Legacy VTK file of the C-alpha trace (Angstrom):
# vtk DataFile Version 3.0
C-alpha trace
ASCII
DATASET POLYDATA
POINTS 357 float
134.850 66.326 146.495
135.145 69.506 148.574
132.251 71.925 149.046
134.361 74.736 147.553
134.965 72.741 144.376
131.242 71.976 144.084
130.392 75.656 144.479
132.897 76.582 141.740
131.392 74.058 139.341
127.875 75.336 140.097
128.950 78.964 139.632
130.684 78.141 136.336
127.561 76.349 135.081
125.407 79.337 136.085
127.705 81.727 134.175
127.492 79.527 131.059
123.674 79.543 131.247
123.604 83.355 131.668
125.955 83.851 128.707
123.900 81.526 126.492
120.665 83.264 127.552
122.102 86.709 126.806
123.346 85.569 123.401
119.990 84.004 122.546
118.165 87.173 123.648
120.505 89.403 121.658
120.073 87.276 118.547
116.304 87.370 118.985
116.419 91.139 119.351
118.591 91.473 116.257
116.063 89.464 114.274
113.653 92.349 114.939
115.939 95.329 114.251
115.364 98.694 115.863
113.847 101.188 113.431
116.009 104.272 112.990
114.692 107.833 112.601
116.476 111.188 112.549
114.618 114.422 113.342
116.362 117.369 111.696
115.621 120.517 113.676
116.690 124.141 113.719
117.886 124.513 117.287
117.947 128.311 117.186
114.219 128.307 116.353
112.267 127.759 119.577
109.221 126.244 117.883
111.269 123.812 115.790
113.363 122.758 118.786
110.435 122.344 121.195
108.353 120.460 118.635
111.256 118.159 117.708
112.020 117.299 121.331
108.379 116.507 122.047
108.086 114.475 118.842
111.165 112.436 119.755
109.740 111.551 123.172
106.384 110.649 121.623
107.933 108.416 118.942
110.052 106.568 121.486
106.981 105.885 123.647
105.189 104.093 120.786
105.406 100.384 119.949
107.492 101.081 116.833
110.711 99.808 118.452
112.257 103.036 117.227
115.615 104.670 117.801
115.390 108.465 117.413
118.203 111.002 117.093
117.929 114.784 117.030
120.302 116.539 114.604
120.743 120.301 114.359
120.332 121.471 110.747
122.636 124.433 111.461
125.694 122.176 111.766
128.323 121.642 109.083
128.913 118.185 107.549
125.178 117.665 107.726
124.941 114.397 105.802
127.538 112.789 108.066
125.597 113.966 111.101
122.338 112.585 109.725
123.875 109.243 108.781
125.504 109.003 112.202
128.976 108.352 110.802
130.851 111.149 112.545
129.495 111.222 116.077
128.323 108.807 118.799
124.683 107.877 118.422
122.297 109.396 120.932
119.768 106.672 121.625
116.640 106.332 123.663
115.897 102.665 124.198
114.388 100.272 126.670
116.524 98.259 129.083
116.168 95.202 126.843
117.410 97.123 123.819
120.328 98.440 125.881
121.249 94.839 126.712
121.262 93.937 123.030
123.343 97.006 122.167
125.825 96.118 124.895
126.087 92.615 123.450
126.799 94.113 120.004
129.525 96.333 121.414
131.158 93.429 123.191
131.274 91.507 119.917
132.710 94.399 117.937
129.535 95.144 115.982
128.481 98.703 115.139
125.238 99.852 116.777
124.885 103.056 114.727
122.249 102.460 112.085
121.573 104.691 109.123
118.103 106.251 109.368
115.288 104.853 107.253
113.316 108.069 107.713
114.329 111.715 108.102
111.750 114.066 109.646
112.504 117.742 108.981
111.107 120.267 111.442
110.603 123.573 109.626
111.419 125.101 106.242
115.096 125.648 107.067
115.671 122.012 108.012
114.099 120.707 104.784
116.088 123.158 102.674
119.356 122.208 104.380
118.712 118.486 103.878
118.011 118.869 100.157
120.860 121.318 99.553
123.166 118.785 101.235
121.975 116.191 98.710
120.019 113.917 101.051
118.037 111.546 98.808
116.305 109.121 101.174
112.686 109.368 102.444
111.896 112.694 104.126
108.750 113.693 106.008
108.513 117.489 106.230
106.510 119.151 109.016
106.118 122.671 110.436
106.144 124.046 106.888
103.371 125.724 104.904
102.256 124.600 101.460
103.598 127.697 99.671
107.130 127.270 101.028
107.007 123.518 100.423
106.053 123.919 96.751
108.792 126.511 96.252
111.414 124.163 97.736
110.140 121.326 95.543
110.644 123.439 92.420
114.258 124.177 93.400
115.033 120.497 94.038
112.789 118.504 91.659
114.874 115.317 91.638
115.432 115.022 95.382
111.833 116.041 96.143
110.539 112.743 94.758
111.369 111.171 98.131
109.728 113.972 100.150
106.259 114.059 101.634
104.789 116.721 103.920
102.057 117.218 106.491
100.692 120.764 106.664
99.123 121.879 109.934
97.697 125.164 108.627
93.954 125.384 107.914
93.247 124.646 104.217
90.850 126.978 102.428
88.314 124.263 101.644
88.054 123.332 105.316
87.354 127.000 106.068
84.698 127.026 103.347
83.042 124.034 104.973
83.137 125.801 108.336
81.443 128.859 106.822
78.740 126.656 105.298
78.023 125.006 108.652
77.918 128.102 110.855
76.042 130.246 108.324
73.890 127.900 106.229
71.955 130.770 104.614
75.158 132.290 103.266
76.120 131.667 99.649
78.949 134.053 98.805
82.406 133.921 100.377
85.003 136.629 99.848
88.802 136.377 99.669
91.403 139.134 99.777
94.404 137.826 97.845
97.928 138.875 96.949
98.962 138.497 93.293
100.869 135.258 94.043
97.684 133.637 95.414
95.458 134.262 92.387
96.331 130.882 90.854
94.147 129.232 93.513
90.924 130.865 92.366
89.816 128.711 89.408
90.139 125.429 91.285
88.631 126.931 94.438
85.610 128.260 92.530
85.043 124.822 91.034
85.054 123.160 94.447
82.855 125.908 95.953
80.298 125.304 93.211
79.991 121.686 94.335
79.252 122.998 97.837
76.593 125.347 96.436
78.788 128.351 97.261
80.190 131.218 95.219
83.725 132.574 95.727
84.318 136.295 95.253
87.772 137.857 95.455
89.818 141.026 95.186
93.541 141.195 94.484
95.481 143.540 96.773
98.571 144.882 95.026
99.498 147.320 97.815
98.095 148.411 101.196
96.844 151.734 99.830
94.059 149.988 97.921
93.061 147.644 100.761
90.191 149.758 102.153
88.614 150.400 98.768
88.805 146.784 97.617
87.616 145.512 100.990
84.408 147.544 100.603
83.924 146.222 97.081
84.362 142.654 98.299
82.002 143.118 101.262
79.261 144.309 98.925
79.440 140.967 97.068
80.051 138.606 100.026
78.270 137.221 103.089
81.587 136.785 104.901
85.324 136.829 104.268
87.784 133.995 104.810
91.277 135.138 105.737
94.350 133.529 104.243
97.661 133.219 106.073
98.955 136.318 104.328
100.851 138.750 106.528
100.945 141.454 103.877
97.144 141.739 104.031
96.348 140.535 107.543
98.698 142.032 110.106
98.638 144.126 113.288
98.225 147.393 111.424
95.324 146.191 109.223
93.328 143.573 111.140
91.400 146.020 113.348
90.287 148.102 110.370
89.244 145.002 108.394
87.167 143.646 111.284
85.466 146.985 112.078
84.552 147.470 108.424
83.030 143.986 108.290
80.996 144.515 111.468
79.634 147.846 110.247
78.161 145.867 107.359
76.958 143.037 109.607
79.488 140.633 108.084
82.169 138.475 109.736
85.667 137.092 109.223
86.735 133.449 109.441
90.329 133.614 110.602
93.320 131.833 109.140
94.313 130.464 112.547
93.712 130.835 116.305
95.527 134.185 116.432
92.568 135.767 114.604
90.038 134.850 117.295
90.926 137.327 120.034
90.956 140.393 117.722
87.435 139.511 116.564
87.294 136.725 113.971
84.186 134.609 114.500
85.811 131.196 114.060
88.551 129.090 112.517
89.663 125.501 112.173
93.155 124.672 113.425
95.521 121.792 114.063
97.349 121.886 117.399
100.981 120.832 117.659
99.934 117.804 119.707
97.522 116.796 116.944
100.318 117.238 114.422
102.593 114.990 116.487
99.870 112.318 116.560
99.562 112.577 112.781
103.337 112.244 112.365
103.262 109.089 114.496
100.444 107.679 112.351
102.423 108.508 109.203
105.534 106.865 110.633
103.559 103.702 111.374
102.212 103.793 107.817
105.791 104.151 106.540
107.028 101.026 108.324
103.886 99.024 107.500
103.994 99.851 103.764
107.489 98.887 102.627
108.941 102.171 103.875
106.857 104.322 101.553
105.423 107.641 102.685
101.828 108.701 101.969
101.161 111.627 99.649
101.594 115.179 100.914
98.467 116.289 102.757
96.974 118.630 105.316
96.572 117.210 108.783
93.395 115.200 109.126
93.287 116.043 112.810
91.835 119.440 113.631
89.545 121.332 115.967
87.324 124.406 115.765
87.461 127.504 117.951
84.860 130.288 118.135
84.553 133.842 119.385
81.230 133.497 121.165
80.858 137.233 121.753
81.132 138.007 118.036
78.674 135.215 117.213
76.106 136.578 119.678
76.461 140.123 118.335
75.652 138.816 114.835
72.815 136.551 116.096
74.620 133.429 114.894
73.863 130.307 116.921
77.000 128.253 117.616
76.751 124.558 118.474
79.340 122.390 120.204
82.776 122.130 118.596
82.458 118.399 117.956
79.349 119.038 115.844
81.431 121.001 113.332
84.546 118.827 113.372
82.498 115.649 112.832
80.504 117.171 109.968
83.552 118.664 108.243
85.560 115.448 108.568
82.695 113.454 107.069
82.411 115.829 104.105
86.175 115.821 103.564
86.201 112.033 103.590
83.430 111.992 101.002
85.246 114.543 98.813
88.547 112.668 98.888
91.869 114.284 97.993
91.478 117.762 96.541
94.307 119.627 94.816
93.160 122.995 96.104
93.959 122.058 99.694
96.449 124.926 99.830
LINES 1 358
357 0 1 2 3 4 5 6 7 8 9 10 11 12 13 14 15 16 17 18 19 20 21 22 23 24 25 26 27 28 29 30 31 32 33 34 35 36 37 38 39 40 41 42 43 44 45 46 47 48 49 50 51 52 53 54 55 56 57 58 59 60 61 62 63 64 65 66 67 68 69 70 71 72 73 74 75 76 77 78 79 80 81 82 83 84 85 86 87 88 89 90 91 92 93 94 95 96 97 98 99 100 101 102 103 104 105 106 107 108 109 110 111 112 113 114 115 116 117 118 119 120 121 122 123 124 125 126 127 128 129 130 131 132 133 134 135 136 137 138 139 140 141 142 143 144 145 146 147 148 149 150 151 152 153 154 155 156 157 158 159 160 161 162 163 164 165 166 167 168 169 170 171 172 173 174 175 176 177 178 179 180 181 182 183 184 185 186 187 188 189 190 191 192 193 194 195 196 197 198 199 200 201 202 203 204 205 206 207 208 209 210 211 212 213 214 215 216 217 218 219 220 221 222 223 224 225 226 227 228 229 230 231 232 233 234 235 236 237 238 239 240 241 242 243 244 245 246 247 248 249 250 251 252 253 254 255 256 257 258 259 260 261 262 263 264 265 266 267 268 269 270 271 272 273 274 275 276 277 278 279 280 281 282 283 284 285 286 287 288 289 290 291 292 293 294 295 296 297 298 299 300 301 302 303 304 305 306 307 308 309 310 311 312 313 314 315 316 317 318 319 320 321 322 323 324 325 326 327 328 329 330 331 332 333 334 335 336 337 338 339 340 341 342 343 344 345 346 347 348 349 350 351 352 353 354 355 356
């Protein structure tokens, strides 16, 4: 038998072994299917686009064995784009997954998989998905509670499959912050628009359990802001700002803060943007913390028969202070972790609270 013939037999045997190994690997991979997620973003919105891109990279780097596609909510034929039926699938996979996908292609199998979970980035993306009739599980992020509730009311049937994570600071968390930084204080004031008044009864009930009293004034127009602010200050130890641009904006914030300081009172801001102008403190959830919470929620989804948890505010948060304002009011501020640990412990003890708006 010639050496050439022996080499050919050996080469043929090696090719058979490689083919059998690849087939066995592909079958093993298919027995653990790649999880499929679509992130629906609004590309023209910088925050939505940047957040979605970062979220995609973070999800892919987890151990979820996940395939993530970004879809622009501003496109036509949205459902087809989400389901992946009208365009090539953009995948981010490991080399092993690529090998399995190549094996599928060679055998004529489709690699595009309908998403088990749709993550909507922003109010527009959620609205577009529901208007298009999407009725599978949706996790909504980068949306506030007011907008989310309004969208739910417009789409009551489809909203049954929707859960949300809010990254804004809930009022109760701000109440807890006030209680920790000013333990001698008892009365907290709120300036509210007419559409926010429905929060008061539930908020007063919760405040009572914290040994606090909630005072409020309703601002119907900017002309009565100064007068009602003075009335509220006379009944309050401090004021907690809501995320209400009609009351708290560039033209009003300086006047509100100066009036408070003249009466030796302070403002707890609605977010980090209130700190530099002169708010003493606020709790906040960073976008990176929100991404971590989305990853946790996604893991929960796949570990619990593809069911989403109830809508909630992010459990991850931090505290930021204006040290100069605190010193001017003779308020001693401890380390940030002191407040976050205490507030998280109290929240855990309180459980889910409806007023987390």
